[in-house]
N, C-alpha and C positions, 0 to 999 in steps of 0.2 A: 410598307410599314414593317419595321423590325419586330421580331418575335417578342422581345421584352415590352415593346409598346403595346402590342396586341394583348399581352398578359395584363398589363396595367389597366387597359380599357376594360377587359373582361372582369377584373377585380372590382372596378367601379360599377359596371353594369350588373354584376351578380351580388353586389353589396357584400363583398368578402372581407373588406377592411374591418378589423376589430374582432374577427372570428378566430377560433382556435388555429394555431400555427399549422398543425398536422392536417386538419380538415381542409384548410385552404390549399395546401400543396396537393392533397389527394384530389380535390375538386378540379384544380387546374390541370392535373395530369390527365384526368378523364376528358376534360373539355378540349385539350390540345393533342390528345392521343400520343402522349410522350411520357417518359419515365420521370420520377420525382427528382432525380439527380439533375436532369436538364432544366426542370422548372426552377430548382434552387439556384442554378447558375444564372438564369435570367433575373431572378429576384435579387441576387447579389449585384448584378450590373445595375439594376434600378436603384439599389442602395447607394452604390458608388457615385451615381449621377445625382444623388440626393432627391430622387423622386419619392422614395419610401424610406422608412426606417424600421428596424427590428426592435421588438421588445422580447421578453422571455416567452410570451404566450401568443403574440400576434404580430401583424404588420400595421403600420400607420401611414396614411397618405400624407405626403409632405408637399405635394404640388398645390400652389395657391390657386384659388378659384377666381374667375373674372366674369363680369357680366358684359354681354354684347348683344348685337342685333344680328339675327340669322337671315341670310338671303340664299334661297335655293338656286342650284343650277340644273339639277334634275331631281328625280324622286328621292335619291339618297344623298347625293353629293351636293355640297354647298360651301358657304364660307361665313365667317363671323367677323364683324367689325367691332373692335373693343375701343372705347373712348380712351384717348390719350396715346394710342398705339398706331403707328403708320402702317404696319403690316395688316394684311387681310388673312385670317387664319382659315386654313382648309378644314372642312368638316366632312369626314368620309361616311359617317352614319348620322342621318338627320334625327333619328329616334322620335319621329313624329312631329318635329318642328316644321312650321310653315313660314312663308315669306313674312318678314318683319317681326317675328316673335322675339321677345327678349329671353335669352337663354344664359345659363350659368355654365361656364366651360373651364377646363384646366388645359394649360398649354403644354403640349408634349415636346415641341421643338421650335424654338424661336427662329432658328436658321432656315427651316424648310419653307414656311412656317405651318404648323398643324396643331389642331386643338380637338378636344373631345367634349361633346355635350354631356353634362352630368344631370341637368334638370332644365325643363322649360319653365321659366319663372312667370312669364306673362304672355298670353297670346296677343298677336297683332289683331286688334279689334276694328281696324278701320278699313274702308275702301273695298268691301266685299260687294261685288256686283251680282245682279240677278233681277228677278221680277216678282212682283206681288201678285198673288192669286187669291181667289175666294174659293174655299173648299166646299165640299158637298154639305158639310154641317153648317155652313154659313160663316165660319170664322175666316180670318185673314192669315196668310202665311207667306213666307219668302222662299223662292226656289233659287239657290245660288248657282251661278254659271259654272264655278269650279266645284266639282264633286268632293274635293278634299274637305270641304266645309260641311259635308253631309247632304242628304237629299232634300231636307226641308229645315227651315229655321223659323221658330216662333217669333211673332212680332206683336206689339200691343194691339188690342182690339178697339181702336179709336178712330176718330174722323180722319186722321192723317193716313192711316193704313187703308181706310175705306176709299179715300180719294185717289190712292196710289194703285188700286187694283188695275191689272193689265199694263202697268207701267214698269219701265226699266228703272231700277233704283240702285243707290249705294247705301249700304247699312254698316253699322258698327255692332260688334258683339258686346252684350252687357254682362254676361256671366263668365265664370272662369273656364279654364281649359278642361277641367275635369268633369264638368257637367255633361251628362249624356244628351240632354235636349238643350240645344243652343237657343238663346233668346237674343234677338237683335232689335236695333232701333234704326228707323229710316233717317239717314243723314241728308240725302239729296235725291231728288227725283229727276232723272235724266230726260224723260219723255216717254211717250207711249211705246210699249214693246212693239217692235217692227218699224218704228221711226228710224230712218237711216243714220241720222246723227247720233241719236241715243244708242242705237245698236253698235255703231262703230266705236263710240267712246267705251262702251261696255266690253267689246271685243278687245280693245287695246288694254284696258285695265285688267282684264282676265289674264293676259300674258305679261303683265308688269310694265306697261307703257302708259304714260300720261303726257299731255301737252304742257301742263303747268310745271314750274320748277319750284323747289323749296325756297323760302325766304333767304336762307344762308347763301344759296347760289345766286339769287337775284341781287343780293347786296354786293357780292364779289363782282358780278357783271358790271355794276355801276362804275367800277374802277378800270374797266377795259377801255383802251383808247378807241376812237372812232376813225382815226386816220393814221397813216404811216408817217413817221418823222424822218426828216432828211438825215438826222444824226444816225438813225438805224440803217438807212439806205447806204450810207458811206462805209458801213462795216461789211457790206455784201457785194456779190457780183452784180453789177448794174446792167440789166437787160431791158431797160425801159424803152430802148430805141428799136427793139425787135417787134415784129408784127405778130405778137401772140394773139391767139383767138381761143374762145371757148366754144365747144359744140355739145349741146345737151338737148334733152326734151324741151319743147317750147315753154312749158310751165315751170321749168327748173329755177329755183332761187338760191340753192346752196351749191355753188360751183367749186368743186375741189381742184379741177385740173384745167390747164391751158396748154396749147401746143403751138410750136413754130418749127419750120423746116427750111433748110437751105440746101441747094444742090452743090455738090463738090465734084472734083475731077474723077473721084473713084465711085461716088454714089451720092449719099445724102448725110447731112448732119441734122439729127432730130433732137429738138429741145422739148422735154416734158416738164412742165412746172406744176408743182403740187402745193396747195395751201400749207403754209408753215403754222399749223394749228398749235404745235408744241411750244411755239414762241409765246403764245397767249395763255394756254391752259397748262398751268404749272402742276407738277407731280404732287399729289396728296392735297391739292386745293379743294375747296368745296365743289367747284365746277368739275374737277377731275373725278372726285368720288362719285358724283351723280352720273357722270359719263360712263364710268366703269360699271356702275349698277345697271344702267340701261344697256350698255354694250354695243348698241347700234341704233340708228334711226329706224323708225317703223312707218311704212307708207301704206295708209289705208284709204278707203273710199272717201273719207271726209278730210283728207289732207295728211300732212306729215306729223308724226310724233317724234320730235327731234332728240338726238343725243346731246346736242349742245344748244344753249339758248339762242334765240333769233339774232341778238346783237352780234354773236359770233358766227353762227351758221349762215345767215343771210347778209351779214355785215362785214366786219373787219377781216374775217377769214375767207369769205367768198370772193372768188376772183372776178369781181364785177367789172363791167365795161368802163374804160377810160378813168380808172383810179389806180393809184399805186398799191401794190399788195406784196407782202412778204411771202416768199415761197422757198421750197427745196427744189432745185432744178437738177435734172439728170440730162447730160448732153451726151448723145450716143452717135458715133459716126459708123455708118455701115457702107459696104460696097454694093455693087449692083446685084450681087448674089445673096445679099442679106447677112454676110459675115460681119461680125462686130470688129471694127478696127481700133476703136478708142472710146473710152468712156470717162466722164467726169461727174462727180457728185458735189454740189455746193449749195450753201445758202445764197439766195439771190433776191432781187426785187424786180418785178415786172409791171407793165401797165397794159392790160388786155385791150386790144384795139376794137374787137367786135365780139358781141354775144350772138352766136348763131344757134339756130335750132338744127336738128338733123335734116329737116325738110329743106331749109335754106341752103345748107352745105351741099346737099344733093343737087338742088336747082343750079347752084353756081357751077358745079362741075359739069353737069349735063346740059348747061345753057338753056335752062327753063325759066319761064316767068320773068324774063329780063333780069334775073338775079346776077348773071355774069357781068352785066353792065353796072348794076347798082353797087356791086362789091368788086369793082375792077382792081382795086388796090391789093386784093388778096386772091384774085382769080388764079394766078400762076401758082401761088402757094398751095391753094386747095388742090389743084391738079397734081402737084408734086406729092401731096399727102396720099392721094389715091394710088399713085404709082408705087410709092414706098410701102404702102399697106399691102399691095398685091405681092410684093417681094417677101414681106414678112409672113404673109399667109402661106406662101409656098414653102418657106423654111419650116413652118410648124407642120405642114402636111407631110413634108419629106421625113421628118423625124417621128411621125406617127400620131400626131395630135388628133383628137376627135373633133369633128365639126357637126354637132347635132343642133339644129335650130330649135330654140324653145320660143313658143309664141306667148307673148305676154299681152293680156287684154287691156285695151284702153276703153274707158267708159265715156260715152258722149251723154252729157247730162243736160237737162233743161235749165232755164235761167234760175230757178229756185234751188237747183241741185238736190231735188228730192225725187226726180223721175229719171230713169235711165232710158234714153231714147235709142241707143245702139251700142253694140259691143264690137270693137274692131281690133285687129292686130295690124298696127301701122308701122312700128319701128323696125320689125324684122325684115320689112320690104325695102328699107332704106340702106343704100350702100355705105353712107357716111357712118353708120353705127359700127361697121367693120373697121373703119379707120381708127376710131377711138379705141376699140377693143384691141387692135394690133399694137398701138402705141402704148397702151396701158400695160399689156402683157409684157412687152419688151422692157418697159421701165421697171416693172416688178421683178423680172428675171435678172436684170442688171444689178439692182440693189441686193437681191438675194445672193447673187454670186459674190458681191463685195463682202457680205457677212461670212460666207463660207470660206472665202479666200483668206480672210483675216481671223478665222477661228473665233468669231464672236457669237455668243448665244443670242438668239432673237426668236421671234414668232414667225414660223413659216405657215403657208397655206398648203397643207399636205392632203394628198388624195391617194390612199392605199389601193393596191390592185384588188380586183374582185375576189371574194372568197370562192373556193372550189364549188361549194353547194350552190352559190348564186350563178356560177357559170353553167353548171349542169341544168339548173332550172331554166335558164335562158335558152340553152341549146335544145331543150325539149320543145320549146315554142318555135324556135327557128326551124327545127326539123319538120314540124307540122306545116310550115309554109314553104318547104323545099328550099330553104336557104342554108348556105354553108354555116357550120358551127364556128364558135369563137373559142380561143384559148385564153389563158390568163395574161396575155400580153396585149398591149394597146394597139399594135399594128393590125392584129387580127380583128379587134373591135372596129378599127378604122375601116378596114376592107368591107365589113358587113354594113357599117353605117353608110358608106358611100353607095353600096349596091342597092340598098332599099330606098334611096331618095326618090326614085321614079316609081316605086312600087305603090299600089293602091292602099297597102297596109302600112305605109310609112309612119303615120302618126302613132299607130298602135305599137309597132315594133320599136320605134324610137323610144317610146315610153318604157317598154320592156327592157331595152338596153340600158337606159338611165337607171331604172330600178334595180338592175342586176349589179350595179356598181356601188361601192361604199360611198358614204357622205364625206365631202371634203371638210376638214376641221382645222383649227389653229393649234399648232404644237411646235415646240423647239426642236423636234426630231427632224432630221434631214433625210426623209424617205422619198421626197419628190412628190410630183403631182401626176398621177396616172393619166387622167383625161387630157392634160396638156402635153404629156410626154416631156415634162420639164423637171430637171433635177434640182432646181434652185428657185422655185416660185414662192413669193410671199405677197402680202397685200400692203401696198405703200401709197396708193393713189387716191384714197378716199378718207382722209383723217377727220373730215367734218362729220361723217356719218358712220364710221367704223372705228371702234376703240383699238382693234388690232393694229391698224395703220398708225394710230397715234403712238402706240407702244414702240413700233419699229422706228418711227421718226425720233422719239426720245433717245433710244439706244444709239442711233446713228449720230445724233447731235452730241451726246455724252462722249462717245468714242473719239469724235473729232476734237472735243474741247477739253474736258477735265476728267472723264472716265468715272464720274460720280454715280451714274446710273447705268450699271451693267448687271442686271438681275441674273440670279442663278438659274440653272436649267429647271430646278424644282419650282421656283417661283413662276417662271414662264409657263411651265406645264399647268400650274393652277390657273393662271390668267387665261391660258388657251382654252381650258375646259369650260371656264365660266362664260367667256364670250362666244364660244361655239354653241353653248346651250342658249344664250340670249339670241343668237342668230337663228337658231331653230325655232324659238318662240316667236320671233319676228315673222319668219316664214309661215308658221301656223296661223298667226293672226292675219297676215295678208291673204292667205288662202281662204280663211273664213270670211274676211271682208269681201273678197271677190265673189264668194258664193252668195253673200247677201245682195251684191249688185246684180249678179245673174238673176236672182229671184225677182228683183225689181224690174229687170227687163222682161222676164217671163210674164209678169202681171199684165203687161201691155198686149200679150199675145195669147191670153186664155181663150181656148176653144177655136183657135185658128188652125187650119191645116198647114203643117210645116214639113219641110224636107230635112232629112238628116241621114246620117250613116251610123251603123253599129260600131261603137268604139270599144266596148268591152262587155263581158258577161259576168254576172255574179251568181251566187247560189239562188238568189230570189228574183232576179230581174235583169233587164238589159240596160246598158248605158248607151244612149244615143247622143251623138254630137251634132249640134246645129251651129255652124261657124265655130266659135270658141266655147259655147255654152253646153255643158253636160246635163242631160235630162234622163231621169230614171223612169223606165217602164216596167212595172211588176209583171211577172209572168201571167198573173191573173188578168192583166190588161193587154196581154200580148196575143192577138188573134182571138179565136173563139173557144180555146180549150183551157182547162184548168191546169194547175201546176203539174199534175201527174201526167199531162200529155206531152211533156218535153223531156229530153235527155241531153246533158252536157257531156262533151268529150273530156278526156283526162286533162288536157291543157286549157280547158275552158275557153276555147277559141271557136267552137262550132256547136250550134244548138239544133237538135233534130226533133221534129214532130213524130212522136211514137206511132201515131195512128196513120199518118199519110206518108211519112218518110221525107217530108219537105225539110230542107236544111236552111239555116241562117248562119252566116259567118261574119267575122270581123270585116268591116268595109262595105257590107251590103247597104244599099239605100233603102230608106223607109219613109213612109208618110205617117204622121202622128198628130195628135192634138194634145196640148197641155191642159191638164184638168185641175191642177192645184199648184200653187206657189206660196210657200210659207217663209216669210222673213224670220220668224222666230226659230224655226228648225233648219233654215237654210236649205230647203229641199224643193225640187221641181219634179212633179210627177205627171206622166202622160199616158195616153192609151193609143193603140193602133186601130181602135174602133172609131172610124171617122164619122159615124152617125151619133157618137156620144156627144150629148149637148150639156150635161150637168157639170158645172164647175164648182169648186169648193173654195170658200174664203177661209183660209187657215191662219189669218193674221189676228184673229180673235183668240181669246183664251182657249187653250187646248181642252178637248173633252176629258183627257186623262187627268188634267189638273182638277177638274170638278169632282173627281172620285177620291181625291187625296184627303185624308183626315189626320189631325194631329194626335 
């Protein structure tokens, strides 16, 4: 932001317009720590651009005010959508605005575009999730899930509130933004607090995700075709004769990508077909605005909260079996050493021949469960995909890419989907997942290189190198385990990641390595991807569930056709910040949903003696891992001693019993009993006292709630 714009914002914030000319300049000089002459020069620039005008005694604000709806991307950063304008205006200071609030803004720069909030006109009073409690005084109150709305909200003392006690609800706020005590009205009861469906809906809503779509979006969806026309197929590269297949989790319904491979004299020709979502979702349509707002699909324990309506995500955009679908295809020829010989990007049409799960793809290749016979028509193709993937993995390893396996839990539910029977990590064991990963990374890099080679601004998936402080912190831990230290380059990270794979501390150290690195984000900057050791990586392969991919598709299509949509660096930077934040919210909601599912599993194992290993230490207790489930043992429940009987080392990797000298380290095996599992708080607590028989039902109203008074 230029100094003149900062000065203008400050004049609005400090209510300086209309005050004495000299006092304004003096005030601004103090605020910006500069001399009066410099301030006058900036004010003159604001006058020339007609943002302000001078009178004999003061300055007048000339910028028109607009009303719009505010949407946050983080605590301070967000954007405003103004009716009648296609641009989404960046807000760098939220000034207390919350999601969905109607705000009054002035536009600083229509080209960037950027705006400043001058006033919160009306609070968004809808869709606040939380639970109803009965206080110690006997009154009813609402505890919001998001603390931005306060610790407690007053609700009517009536039969509706009485019947909603201990229930998860959605409320609306009745009074204005300026009231110190908020008063709400129950709009919808989701179910008992702790009920998995009610809790998951509340989790999703807390982070800005819902399954339902607005009427305006649903009305537009009605006009979306349900099948591909031959007229459209004639405009595209026709690949319907190729044996494209999809390989996804067995439950997948929104299939973004399909693959096909041919052997050549020099190596392989790999076809990666990606759903042409941009053909159906037009820029600034109601569907597009809602997709931008969501930023990504969110996958929780009760199902998907989609970025696009089902008619698109599971229908015309999904590369379903044995139907024609419009795609963007990338054709990549590689030699037997993985060198790229030739590439082609084109709009195309395909007809996927088989919908495979990862399990089936593995069975075909490894000749299991008679799958090689059942899918004889693609057996040779699957085998070639495995060979080509091995080549591509070696290429990535040679350049320094990190290979750290992340285990994702799969929950085995009962028929009612209200009980978790088991928690497993299945997909990371399947070789076919690596094929899809290899081909998708290859495709994304080829598309990214196309943009760089042609000097086109787009959104990259960037991953900056670790900060020095993060490297030092990681090395302190590695030294404690007698493992060589890392530098700020990816090859040193790769060496350490490979060395610890057979180490008993692998899970813990892999977690520390991942946490030492920065988060990957979306940005038009071409700084590359540290973890992949890739200079030109972006996301192109999941436009059904990621808005970033849809943006890249649109820019590519526009560049090839009419160049009408080639957004500026600043616009892409804004879009990247927003969808990076939405991705973070999706991750937070998925993690919270996983914790809920872990708790549901733990309820089945209360008071059982279980085996686990120490995964981490905190200031107050030990984290033990049983399979994929993390369980907390407070030091007061750890052995027979009080908290004062233990001492942690400086890297928090070793716990010593002060009285006996006995030590506990990361990776040590333990036997323990689960004593409580709270769906409401998403916590599992245990003890190492195996004679302990008392278990706690914490899914009722918390004791703390009972002490609250309005």
